[in-house]
N, CA, C and O atoms as CSV, one atom per row, in Angstrom:
chain,resi,resn,atom,element,x,y,z
A,1,MET,N,N,1.421,25.743,-11.227
A,1,MET,CA,C,0.682,24.538,-11.205
A,1,MET,C,C,-0.777,24.927,-11.076
A,1,MET,O,O,-1.134,25.722,-10.207
A,2,THR,N,N,-1.601,24.390,-11.911
A,2,THR,CA,C,-3.091,24.675,-11.747
A,2,THR,C,C,-3.624,23.867,-10.611
A,2,THR,O,O,-2.991,22.900,-10.188
A,3,ARG,N,N,-4.733,24.225,-10.120
A,3,ARG,CA,C,-5.390,23.558,-8.950
A,3,ARG,C,C,-6.857,23.354,-9.274
A,3,ARG,O,O,-7.538,24.132,-9.940
A,4,VAL,N,N,-7.277,22.185,-8.710
A,4,VAL,CA,C,-8.787,21.961,-8.807
A,4,VAL,C,C,-9.308,21.959,-7.419
A,4,VAL,O,O,-8.784,21.299,-6.521
A,5,LYS,N,N,-10.426,22.765,-7.251
A,5,LYS,CA,C,-11.086,22.806,-6.005
A,5,LYS,C,C,-12.236,21.680,-5.960
A,5,LYS,O,O,-13.137,21.559,-6.790
A,6,THR,N,N,-12.046,20.964,-4.940
A,6,THR,CA,C,-12.952,19.745,-4.726
A,6,THR,C,C,-13.421,19.648,-3.211
A,6,THR,O,O,-12.825,20.192,-2.282
A,7,THR,N,N,-14.529,18.908,-3.095
A,7,THR,CA,C,-14.989,18.632,-1.833
A,7,THR,C,C,-14.866,17.101,-1.472
A,7,THR,O,O,-15.257,16.233,-2.253
A,8,ILE,N,N,-14.381,16.858,-0.419
A,8,ILE,CA,C,-14.378,15.316,0.086
A,8,ILE,C,C,-14.979,15.182,1.491
A,8,ILE,O,O,-14.829,16.070,2.330
A,9,GLU,N,N,-15.633,14.099,1.721
A,9,GLU,CA,C,-16.133,13.769,3.071
A,9,GLU,C,C,-15.134,12.970,3.790
A,9,GLU,O,O,-14.650,11.980,3.241
A,10,LEU,N,N,-14.770,13.334,5.034
A,10,LEU,CA,C,-13.987,12.631,5.866
A,10,LEU,C,C,-14.606,12.239,7.235
A,10,LEU,O,O,-15.429,13.006,7.734
A,11,PRO,N,N,-14.289,11.182,7.822
A,11,PRO,CA,C,-14.799,10.950,9.196
A,11,PRO,C,C,-14.343,12.041,10.108
A,11,PRO,O,O,-13.209,12.514,10.034
A,12,ASP,N,N,-15.215,12.421,10.943
A,12,ASP,CA,C,-14.896,13.528,11.899
A,12,ASP,C,C,-13.576,13.324,12.672
A,12,ASP,O,O,-12.752,14.229,12.801
A,13,ALA,N,N,-13.424,12.104,13.172
A,13,ALA,CA,C,-12.208,11.812,13.888
A,13,ALA,C,C,-10.894,11.954,13.123
A,13,ALA,O,O,-9.869,12.462,13.578
A,14,LEU,N,N,-11.060,11.428,11.870
A,14,LEU,CA,C,-9.757,11.519,11.042
A,14,LEU,C,C,-9.503,12.997,10.658
A,14,LEU,O,O,-8.344,13.411,10.658
A,15,ALA,N,N,-10.528,13.808,10.334
A,15,ALA,CA,C,-10.371,15.188,10.006
A,15,ALA,C,C,-9.688,15.908,11.216
A,15,ALA,O,O,-8.720,16.645,11.027
A,16,ASP,N,N,-10.178,15.696,12.394
A,16,ASP,CA,C,-9.689,16.344,13.739
A,16,ASP,C,C,-8.227,15.883,13.780
A,16,ASP,O,O,-7.351,16.729,13.956
A,17,GLU,N,N,-7.916,14.600,13.629
A,17,GLU,CA,C,-6.564,14.181,13.806
A,17,GLU,C,C,-5.666,14.816,12.770
A,17,GLU,O,O,-4.571,15.257,13.119
A,18,ALA,N,N,-6.054,14.882,11.561
A,18,ALA,CA,C,-5.293,15.451,10.490
A,18,ALA,C,C,-5.029,16.924,10.712
A,18,ALA,O,O,-3.897,17.381,10.550
A,19,ARG,N,N,-6.136,17.735,11.109
A,19,ARG,CA,C,-5.833,19.125,11.374
A,19,ARG,C,C,-4.849,19.293,12.536
A,19,ARG,O,O,-4.022,20.204,12.496
A,20,ALA,N,N,-4.911,18.445,13.566
A,20,ALA,CA,C,-4.023,18.578,14.691
A,20,ALA,C,C,-2.595,18.307,14.253
A,20,ALA,O,O,-1.674,19.025,14.641
A,21,LEU,N,N,-2.397,17.199,13.387
A,21,LEU,CA,C,-1.136,16.900,12.830
A,21,LEU,C,C,-0.546,17.878,12.050
A,21,LEU,O,O,0.655,18.130,12.152
A,22,ALA,N,N,-1.393,18.538,11.162
A,22,ALA,CA,C,-0.908,19.679,10.301
A,22,ALA,C,C,-0.433,20.784,11.119
A,22,ALA,O,O,0.622,21.360,10.853
A,23,HIS,N,N,-1.232,21.128,12.183
A,23,HIS,CA,C,-0.862,22.238,13.155
A,23,HIS,C,C,0.446,21.983,13.823
A,23,HIS,O,O,1.302,22.866,13.891
A,24,GLU,N,N,0.622,20.745,14.336
A,24,GLU,CA,C,1.892,20.343,15.006
A,24,GLU,C,C,3.118,20.438,14.086
A,24,GLU,O,O,4.239,20.664,14.540
A,25,HIS,N,N,2.874,20.261,12.797
A,25,HIS,CA,C,4.034,20.360,11.871
A,25,HIS,C,C,4.049,21.616,11.163
A,25,HIS,O,O,4.740,21.684,10.146
A,26,GLY,N,N,3.416,22.581,11.532
A,26,GLY,CA,C,3.290,23.970,10.960
A,26,GLY,C,C,2.959,23.957,9.473
A,26,GLY,O,O,3.589,24.626,8.653
A,27,THR,N,N,1.998,23.205,9.188
A,27,THR,CA,C,1.510,23.101,7.652
A,27,THR,C,C,-0.006,23.301,7.743
A,27,THR,O,O,-0.567,23.536,8.813
A,28,THR,N,N,-0.616,23.201,6.617
A,28,THR,CA,C,-2.061,23.299,6.467
A,28,THR,C,C,-2.684,21.860,6.165
A,28,THR,O,O,-1.986,20.938,5.742
A,29,LEU,N,N,-3.937,21.752,6.393
A,29,LEU,CA,C,-4.605,20.513,6.176
A,29,LEU,C,C,-4.589,20.253,4.709
A,29,LEU,O,O,-4.444,19.097,4.312
A,30,ARG,N,N,-4.725,21.228,3.889
A,30,ARG,CA,C,-4.712,21.086,2.516
A,30,ARG,C,C,-3.293,20.470,1.978
A,30,ARG,O,O,-3.216,19.589,1.122
A,31,GLU,N,N,-2.239,21.063,2.603
A,31,GLU,CA,C,-0.823,20.535,2.233
A,31,GLU,C,C,-0.713,19.114,2.704
A,31,GLU,O,O,-0.144,18.296,1.981
A,32,LEU,N,N,-1.211,18.765,3.853
A,32,LEU,CA,C,-1.110,17.456,4.314
A,32,LEU,C,C,-1.940,16.441,3.507
A,32,LEU,O,O,-1.533,15.287,3.371
A,33,VAL,N,N,-3.025,16.833,3.006
A,33,VAL,CA,C,-3.787,15.987,2.152
A,33,VAL,C,C,-3.125,15.839,0.777
A,33,VAL,O,O,-3.022,14.732,0.250
A,34,VAL,N,N,-2.697,16.915,0.225
A,34,VAL,CA,C,-1.901,16.822,-1.020
A,34,VAL,C,C,-0.689,15.857,-0.935
A,34,VAL,O,O,-0.484,14.984,-1.778
A,35,GLU,N,N,0.066,16.071,0.101
A,35,GLU,CA,C,1.311,15.262,0.387
A,35,GLU,C,C,0.864,13.826,0.524
A,35,GLU,O,O,1.475,12.936,-0.068
A,36,GLY,N,N,-0.235,13.560,1.325
A,36,GLY,CA,C,-0.652,12.150,1.544
A,36,GLY,C,C,-1.136,11.490,0.188
A,36,GLY,O,O,-0.811,10.347,-0.133
A,37,LEU,N,N,-1.860,12.230,-0.500
A,37,LEU,CA,C,-2.485,11.803,-1.750
A,37,LEU,C,C,-1.485,11.452,-2.776
A,37,LEU,O,O,-1.559,10.438,-3.470
A,38,ARG,N,N,-0.461,12.414,-2.847
A,38,ARG,CA,C,0.623,12.194,-3.862
A,38,ARG,C,C,1.486,10.974,-3.456
A,38,ARG,O,O,1.941,10.240,-4.333
A,39,SER,N,N,1.710,10.753,-2.203
A,39,SER,CA,C,2.396,9.536,-1.663
A,39,SER,C,C,1.670,8.356,-2.021
A,39,SER,O,O,2.292,7.397,-2.477
A,40,GLU,N,N,0.401,8.307,-1.867
A,40,GLU,CA,C,-0.388,7.106,-2.135
A,40,GLU,C,C,-0.493,6.794,-3.573
A,40,GLU,O,O,-0.445,5.616,-3.929
A,41,VAL,N,N,-0.637,7.781,-4.459
A,41,VAL,CA,C,-0.683,7.552,-5.918
A,41,VAL,C,C,0.639,7.016,-6.288
A,41,VAL,O,O,0.651,6.033,-7.029
A,42,GLU,N,N,1.809,7.542,-5.861
A,42,GLU,CA,C,3.009,6.933,-6.224
A,42,GLU,C,C,3.199,5.454,-5.768
A,42,GLU,O,O,3.664,4.592,-6.514
A,43,ARG,N,N,2.804,5.230,-4.485
A,43,ARG,CA,C,2.978,3.877,-3.942
A,43,ARG,C,C,2.124,2.865,-4.801
A,43,ARG,O,O,2.585,1.758,-5.081
A,44,ARG,N,N,0.955,3.240,-5.185
A,44,ARG,CA,C,0.182,2.412,-5.925
A,44,ARG,C,C,0.595,2.096,-7.329
A,44,ARG,O,O,0.250,1.060,-7.896
A,45,ARG,N,N,1.370,3.053,-7.889
A,45,ARG,CA,C,1.872,2.928,-9.231
A,45,ARG,C,C,3.248,2.114,-9.324
A,45,ARG,O,O,3.668,1.672,-10.393
A,46,ARG,N,N,3.824,1.978,-8.256
A,46,ARG,CA,C,5.069,1.155,-8.147
A,46,ARG,C,C,4.724,-0.276,-8.337
A,46,ARG,O,O,3.746,-0.774,-7.781
A,47,PRO,N,N,5.559,-0.974,-9.158
A,47,PRO,CA,C,5.307,-2.409,-9.347
A,47,PRO,C,C,5.586,-3.141,-8.032
A,47,PRO,O,O,6.443,-2.783,-7.223
A,48,PRO,N,N,4.730,-4.267,-7.888
A,48,PRO,CA,C,4.922,-4.997,-6.597
A,48,PRO,C,C,6.346,-5.646,-6.486
A,48,PRO,O,O,7.004,-5.959,-7.478
A,49,ALA,N,N,6.742,-5.812,-5.259
A,49,ALA,CA,C,8.093,-6.454,-5.121
A,49,ALA,C,C,7.958,-7.908,-5.454
A,49,ALA,O,O,6.942,-8.553,-5.196
A,50,PRO,N,N,9.078,-8.424,-6.069
A,50,PRO,CA,C,9.060,-9.759,-6.511
A,50,PRO,C,C,8.995,-10.767,-5.263
A,50,PRO,O,O,9.583,-10.565,-4.200
A,51,VAL,N,N,8.265,-11.779,-5.522
A,51,VAL,CA,C,8.073,-12.871,-4.386
A,51,VAL,C,C,9.306,-13.706,-4.342
A,51,VAL,O,O,9.733,-14.228,-5.372
A,52,ASP,N,N,9.924,-13.861,-3.131
A,52,ASP,CA,C,11.084,-14.660,-2.998
A,52,ASP,C,C,10.660,-16.063,-2.743
A,52,ASP,O,O,10.425,-16.437,-1.594
A,53,PHE,N,N,10.550,-16.883,-3.808
A,53,PHE,CA,C,9.961,-18.342,-3.639
A,53,PHE,C,C,10.814,-19.171,-4.335
A,53,PHE,O,O,11.190,-18.906,-5.477
A,54,HIS,N,N,11.204,-20.328,-3.619
A,54,HIS,CA,C,12.105,-21.331,-4.307
A,54,HIS,C,C,11.312,-22.649,-4.281
A,54,HIS,O,O,10.775,-23.011,-3.233
A,55,PHE,N,N,11.231,-23.328,-5.337
A,55,PHE,CA,C,10.582,-24.551,-5.414
A,55,PHE,C,C,11.313,-25.674,-4.615
A,55,PHE,O,O,12.437,-26.040,-4.956
A,56,PRO,N,N,10.705,-26.179,-3.620
A,56,PRO,CA,C,11.383,-27.241,-2.891
A,56,PRO,C,C,11.345,-28.567,-3.693
A,56,PRO,O,O,10.383,-28.835,-4.413
A,57,THR,N,N,12.388,-29.373,-3.557
A,57,THR,CA,C,12.428,-30.583,-4.223
A,57,THR,C,C,12.787,-31.641,-3.132
A,57,THR,O,O,13.354,-31.324,-2.086
A,58,ALA,N,N,12.448,-32.823,-3.420
A,58,ALA,CA,C,12.753,-34.010,-2.517
A,58,ALA,C,C,13.751,-34.957,-3.293
A,58,ALA,O,O,13.462,-35.548,-4.334
A,59,ARG,N,N,14.919,-35.016,-2.663
A,59,ARG,CA,C,16.138,-35.805,-3.218
A,59,ARG,C,C,16.346,-35.655,-4.736
A,59,ARG,O,O,16.797,-36.569,-5.427
A,60,GLY,N,N,15.999,-34.475,-5.203
A,60,GLY,CA,C,16.157,-34.042,-6.595
A,60,GLY,C,C,15.356,-34.762,-7.522
A,60,GLY,O,O,15.726,-34.855,-8.693
A,61,GLU,N,N,14.208,-35.326,-7.094
A,61,GLU,CA,C,13.390,-36.074,-7.978
A,61,GLU,C,C,12.092,-35.342,-8.401
A,61,GLU,O,O,11.030,-35.939,-8.575
A,62,GLY,N,N,12.243,-34.075,-8.547
A,62,GLY,CA,C,11.156,-33.234,-9.043
A,62,GLY,C,C,10.508,-32.411,-7.970
A,62,GLY,O,O,10.947,-32.476,-6.821
A,63,LEU,N,N,9.534,-31.673,-8.258
A,63,LEU,CA,C,8.803,-30.685,-7.438
A,63,LEU,C,C,8.064,-31.542,-6.285
A,63,LEU,O,O,7.488,-32.603,-6.524
A,64,ALA,N,N,8.148,-30.971,-5.044
A,64,ALA,CA,C,7.447,-31.625,-3.921
A,64,ALA,C,C,6.581,-30.511,-3.240
A,64,ALA,O,O,6.634,-30.285,-2.031
A,65,VAL,N,N,5.787,-29.842,-4.115
A,65,VAL,CA,C,5.091,-28.745,-3.662
A,65,VAL,C,C,3.655,-28.829,-4.355
A,65,VAL,O,O,3.597,-29.137,-5.545
A,66,ALA,N,N,2.550,-28.573,-3.663
A,66,ALA,CA,C,1.253,-28.666,-4.194
A,66,ALA,C,C,0.967,-27.338,-4.986
A,66,ALA,O,O,1.430,-26.298,-4.517
A,67,ALA,N,N,0.319,-27.297,-6.026
A,67,ALA,CA,C,0.005,-26.130,-6.817
A,67,ALA,C,C,-0.763,-25.145,-5.994
A,67,ALA,O,O,-0.680,-23.947,-6.263
A,68,GLU,N,N,-1.550,-25.602,-4.950
A,68,GLU,CA,C,-2.266,-24.614,-4.060
A,68,GLU,C,C,-1.235,-23.737,-3.132
A,68,GLU,O,O,-1.460,-22.587,-2.755
A,69,ASP,N,N,-0.057,-24.507,-2.838
A,69,ASP,CA,C,0.978,-23.738,-2.074
A,69,ASP,C,C,1.742,-22.712,-2.833
A,69,ASP,O,O,2.089,-21.648,-2.321
A,70,VAL,N,N,2.018,-23.074,-4.154
A,70,VAL,CA,C,2.524,-22.085,-5.060
A,70,VAL,C,C,1.634,-20.918,-5.326
A,70,VAL,O,O,2.119,-19.787,-5.323
A,71,LEU,N,N,0.405,-21.106,-5.548
A,71,LEU,CA,C,-0.575,-19.982,-5.697
A,71,LEU,C,C,-0.592,-19.172,-4.425
A,71,LEU,O,O,-0.459,-17.949,-4.461
A,72,ALA,N,N,-0.753,-19.837,-3.308
A,72,ALA,CA,C,-0.909,-19.098,-2.074
A,72,ALA,C,C,0.336,-18.157,-1.790
A,72,ALA,O,O,0.215,-16.996,-1.401
A,73,THR,N,N,1.512,-18.774,-2.020
A,73,THR,CA,C,2.737,-18.101,-1.668
A,73,THR,C,C,2.877,-16.865,-2.779
A,73,THR,O,O,3.262,-15.745,-2.445
A,74,SER,N,N,2.536,-17.198,-4.062
A,74,SER,CA,C,2.671,-16.122,-5.047
A,74,SER,C,C,1.756,-14.949,-4.867
A,74,SER,O,O,2.087,-13.822,-5.235
A,75,TYR,N,N,0.610,-15.212,-4.303
A,75,TYR,CA,C,-0.391,-14.133,-4.133
A,75,TYR,C,C,-0.612,-13.743,-2.758
A,75,TYR,O,O,-1.591,-13.052,-2.481
A,76,GLY,N,N,0.347,-14.186,-1.715
A,76,GLY,CA,C,0.241,-13.830,-0.390
A,76,GLY,C,C,-1.062,-14.296,0.304
A,76,GLY,O,O,-1.559,-13.601,1.190
A,77,LEU,N,N,-1.601,-15.420,-0.073
A,77,LEU,CA,C,-2.889,-15.917,0.406
A,77,LEU,C,C,-2.542,-16.859,1.678
A,77,LEU,O,O,-1.457,-17.434,1.760
A,78,PRO,N,N,-3.487,-16.963,2.597
A,78,PRO,CA,C,-3.280,-18.015,3.643
A,78,PRO,C,C,-3.269,-19.375,3.207
A,78,PRO,O,O,-3.994,-19.708,2.271
A,79,ARG,N,N,-2.536,-20.188,3.775
A,79,ARG,CA,C,-2.542,-21.653,3.340
A,79,ARG,C,C,-3.285,-22.522,4.370
A,79,ARG,O,O,-3.394,-23.735,4.191
């Protein structure tokens, strides 16, 4: 596997915490960063989970839900 050498800027506290975590687990900061970046890339490429939404009805006479509620539920927005 080829590698690219790059430089990134991290907040000091995060870098310290990551180094300590890598040391606790017997690995390197580089390996921890590679593992974390790989995991995040895979997570973001996964399709989103389907929204479990059922249209409520009133006495079977059609939809009893506002369009704003459908959009809020579909996109996880506050109502």
